[in-house]
N, C-alpha and C positions, 0 to 999 in steps of 0.2 A: 420516803420521808417527805415532810411538807416543805413548801417554799419558805425559806428563811425570811425573805422580804415580806411575805404576808404576815409572818409572826411579828416583825418589827412594826408593821403598819396597823395591824388589828389584833393585838394580843388577847383582847377580851373574847374574840371569836374562838381562839384556840383554847382559852380557859373554859369557855362554855362547852366545847366539844369534849375536852378531858373530863369535865364534871359529868356530862351526859353518859359518858362511858363508865363512870365509876373509877376513873384512873386519877393519878396524882396531878392535881392542878398546880402545885408548887413547882413542878417540873418546868412550867412555862417561864417563871421568873428566874429560875436557876439557869435556863438556856439563854434568856435575854442578858443575864449578868455575864455569862461566859462569852456570849457573842460580843458584848461591849469590851470585855477584856481582850478578846482576840483582835478586835479592830484597833483598840488604843495601843496595844503592844505591837501591832503591825506598823502603826504610824510611827511609834517610838523607834522601831527597828529601821524604818526607812529614813528617818531624820538622822540617826547615828551613822548609817551607811553613806549618806550624802555628805555629812561632815567628814567622814573618813576619806572620801574621795578628794574633797577640797584640800584637806590637810596633806594628802599625799603629794599634791601638786606644789604646795607651799614648801614642803620638806625638800623637794627636788631643787628648789631655787634658793633655799636658805643657806646661811653659812654661820660658822662659829657657834656662839652661845644661843643665838636664835634657833639654829638647827637642833642643838641639843635639847632645848626646851620643847621644840615641836616633836622630836623623837619621843620624848617622855610622854607627851600628850598622846602620841600615836599608840603607845603601849596601853595607856589608860582607856583610850577609845576602843582598842581592839577587845579589851576585856568587857567593856560596856556593850559592844556590838554582839559579842558572844552570849552575854547574859540576856540581852534583849531577844536574840534569836531563840534561845531556849525557852523564854517566857512566851514568845509568840507561838512556838510549836506546842507548848503545853496547853495554852489557851485554845489553840485550834483543835487539839485532840479532845479536849473537854467539851467544847461546843459540838463537835461532830458526834461524840458519844451521846450527849443529851439529845441532840437532834434525832439521832437514830432510835432513841428510847421513846420518842413521842409518837403516839398513834396518829393515824390519818384523821383528817377532819371529817366529821360526820355530815352526811348530806342533810340539809334542813328538813327534808321530806321524811326522813327516817323517824319512826316513833321513838320516844324517849322512855327509858325504863329498863327493868331487868329482864331476865329470861322469859318470864310469863307475861310480859307487857307487849308482846307482838300484836300486830293487827292482821286479822284474817281478810285477805283480799278477795278470795273466791273459793267455793267448794264445787268440785267437778265429780259427777257420778254419784250414785247412791249405794251405800253399803248394803250387802245382801242381808236379808232376814232369814238366817239359817233356821230359826225356830219355826217359821212359817213353812220352810221346806222340809221340816220334820227330822232334822238331825243336828247334833252338836258338832261344831267345827273342831277339827284337830289342829294343834299348833304345828309350826313348820318342822319342829324336831321330830315329832311322831310321824308326820307325813314323809319326811326325809328317810325315816327308817322303813316305812312301808313301801316306799318307791325304790329303795336301794339307792338313794340320791345323796344322802348326807350322813357322814360318820363322825360324830363329835367325840365319841368315847376313844377311838383309836387316835384321833387328832390330839387329844389331851395326853394319851399315853406316850406318843412320839414327840410332841412339841410343847406340851404343857397346856395350862388353862387358856381359853379363848382361841384355841386352834381347832382345825377341822379338816376333813377330807371331803371333797365333792366326788362322788362315785357314780359310774354308769350314767343315767339320765341327768344327774346333777352336774357332772363334768360337761356333758353335751349342752346342757342348758346355759352354763356359763359361757361357752364358746358361741352359742347362738346369740345371746344377749350382746356380747362384744361385737360380733359381726353385724348384727342389726344396727347397733349404735354407730359403728363405723360407716355403714352404708348410708344411714341418714345424714351423718355429718359430711360425708363426701358429696352427697347430692346437694347439700346446702352450701358447697364451695369451701369446706374445710380441707386443709392438707393433713392427711393421716400421718401420725408420727408414733414411733416406738421409742420411748425415752429412757435415759439411764436411771437406774434405781439408786445409784450411788452418786453423790454430788459433793463438791468442795464447800467449805464454809462460806465462801463469797456468795455462792448461789443460794444457800439456805438463808443466810442473813439478809441478802438482797430482797428476798421475797417477803421478809418480815416474820419468818417462822422461828427465830431464835429469841423472841421476846416472851410474851405470855404463853405461847404454844411450845416452848422449849422443853417442858417436862414430858411431852409426848413424843419426842423425836429420839430416834436411836442414833447414837454416835459411835463410830468405830475409831477409838482413840489412837491405835497404832498406825492407822492408815490416814487419819485426819479426813475422814469422809463421813457424811451423813446418809442414812437410808431415808428416802423421801417418803413422806406421808401422803403425797399426791403428785401427779405429774405436772401440776401447776408450777412446781419449783423448777424442773429442768426446762419447761416450756418458757416460763418467764425469763430465765437466764440464757435462753437460746440466742438472743440478740444482745447480750451483755456487752457494753463498751462499743456499741455501734450507733451509727446515724442512718436512719431509714428515710428515703425519699417519701414525701407526703403522698405522692400520686400512687405509691404502692399499697397505701393503707385503704381499708383494714387488711391486716394479715391475720388470717384465722387458722388455728391449728387444733387438731383433735389428737390427744395423746393417750395411748394405751400403756398402762404400767401396773406393776405390782405396787401396792402401797403398804407401808409399815408404820404402825402406831403403838406406842407403849400402853395407851389407855390408863395413864396414871390418873389417880384421883377418882376412878370409877369402881372402886371396890364394892362388890355386891350388886352392881348395876348390870342388867342384861347378861347374867352369867350363863343363862340357858340358851343354847342355840348359837346362831351365827349373826346376830344383829351387831354385836360389839366385839370385834376380833382384832388380833394383832397383825394379820396379813390378809389383804384382799385385792381383787383386780378392779380396775376402774378405767372408764373413758372419760377424759376431761376435755372440755372445749376451753381454748384460750385465745384471746384477741388482743392485738396491738392496734389502736386506732387514735384518731385525733381526740383531744379533750372535749371538743365541741360536740362530737358524736357519741361520746361515751354513754350518756343516759339512754339514748335511743338503742345503742347496741346492747345495753343491759336488758332492755325489754325484749330484744330479739333473742338473746340467750334464753330468757325465761320461756319464751314461746317454743323454742326448739325442745326445751326439756318437757314442756307440756305435751308437745306433739308425740314425743317418745312414750310417755306414760298413757296418753290417750290410745295409742296404737296397742298398748298392752292391756287395755280395757280395765284399768285400775282406778278405783275411786280415790280421790286425793284432795288436799286443800293447799292453797298457796298462801304463805304468810310473809309479812313485811317484818323482818327481824328487828327487835328493839336495840337501841344504842348500847346498852350494857352487855349484850350478848354477841356483839360484833367482834370479829378478829381485828388485830391492830391494823391490818392493811385495808380493810374494807370501809368505804364510805357509806355503802348501803348494801344490804343483802336480802335476797328473797330465798326462802326455803320452800321446797315442795315436800309435803308429808303424805304418805300413802296410808290408807286405812288398813290396820292390822286387826282382823276379826277377833282373834282369841285374846288380844289385849284390850279390845274395845276402845282403841284410840288411834290417832294418827301418829306416824313416826316418820322422821325425816329420811328421805331417800335421795334427794338431790338439793343442791343449792347453787346460787349464782351471785357473784359479788362484783361490784364496781369498785376497783381500787384506785380510780382516778390516776393521778401522776405519782402516787406514793412509791410504788415499786420501780417505775422507770427512773426516778431520781436516784434511788438506792443502787440500781444496777447500771447507771450511766447509759441509758438507752434514750436517744432523742430522735426527733423527726426533723427533716430539713424542708422548709417551706419558704419560697421567695428568697432563697439564698441565706436564710437564717435558720439556726438550730434551736430547738426548744423541746422540753419533755413532752412525751406523748402519754396516752392513757392505756392502762391494761385492764382486762376483765377476765374473769374465769366462771365456768359453769360446768357442773357435773352432768354428763349425759346419762351414764349409768354407773352406779357403785354396785357391783354384782351381788354380794350376799344379801343386802337388804331388799333388792328388787326380787331375788329368788324367794325370800320370805314372803313378800307381798303377793307374788304370783301364786305360790303354793297355797297359801291360806285363802286368798280371794277366789281362786278358780277350782277349789277342791270339790269333789263329789262325795256322796254318802258312803261309797264303797272304798274311799281312799284314793281314787284316781284323780288326776288333775287335768282339766281341759286346757290345751295350749291355745292362747289367743291367736286368731287367724294371721295377724301380721307377723308373728314370730315363727309360724310353721315353716316357711321356706328356708329358714336358717336352722331348722331342727329336722332336716331331712323329710319334710312334709308331714311329720307326725302331728296328729290332731289331739291325742290324749296320751298322757303318761300313766301307764297302768302299774298297779302294785306288783311287786315281784313275787314269784311263787315261793311259798314257805318250805 
């Protein structure tokens, strides 16, 4: 959540951020009103409590009718204190609820607009001209069948729509990508982590996934646990309710996990293949750092993502995501979109977000510097989301006979294999 003091001092900035996101601007005034009620009711409670203490001393020294009168006032005051306490708690709860409903402040450098108003920062690599090479490219579903690597039909039979099996070379390709990502992250100083797939509500809410993203989250009601849609959630909550010494920052973690998403609201979109699925594996980078270094760290995360895709020899572009397409926690977000030949367009394969102090405030994570504690910054970045990278790899590196060339950097993680050959019919 944002700093409440900033809201009081510069509400117009918060209103402008909400407006740029396409979110409810009236929420700002409702929060200011609730905050004022909380403070005034708190002051009223303190005044009554002080009067109650003074009256207690007077009662002890009084006698006769004076004492009777004071005792009567004591009863009235006790009721007033109880009412003021209830009012204070109600106002505090309301202010906290509204504060948690407010999205992070947008970075002034982020482009303003809707989903299509992103800014392309760069394009890396050149898409292949398959026509010049003399053949029509196959999509990843057909290639997956030819290679014995992907089985969506049995996936749907066993688990329903948007489910799949990775088989043979497909399964090995997933393991190779995960190991390659972990090797790169470890070399860059990240601590490798295997994280829980089930988390408590405090962790999910603390990272901001129970707001606008709630419809895509799986909840196990009987257990009061959520299935994570990204290891960002357990990584962010790893230091929940802790104070970290500033000299230990930055703390960088690379989390491997299964990810679960309901994909609500995507009816009819990407129903073919493994681009949009309910379960997939991912390696996520997560960083705890000082607010002052967050912007530079964001650029570093982007570069690590680019290094990974460069090693896979994939053409891609980097976009600066527009304000209306940002998640509630993100102040700024960069997406990397790989070229998908059979779709003739770029599709998101990784992203990295600077969430500034938003998550750390919600999760009560602070840094200690010069004997004082203050919120720190958190950032996240996907190093590899396996299914979409497999799609990009198969389609971009395919050959006319249906085989797929393995990028040189990936070969050591795939047993030295340089080509994935079609299976014998």
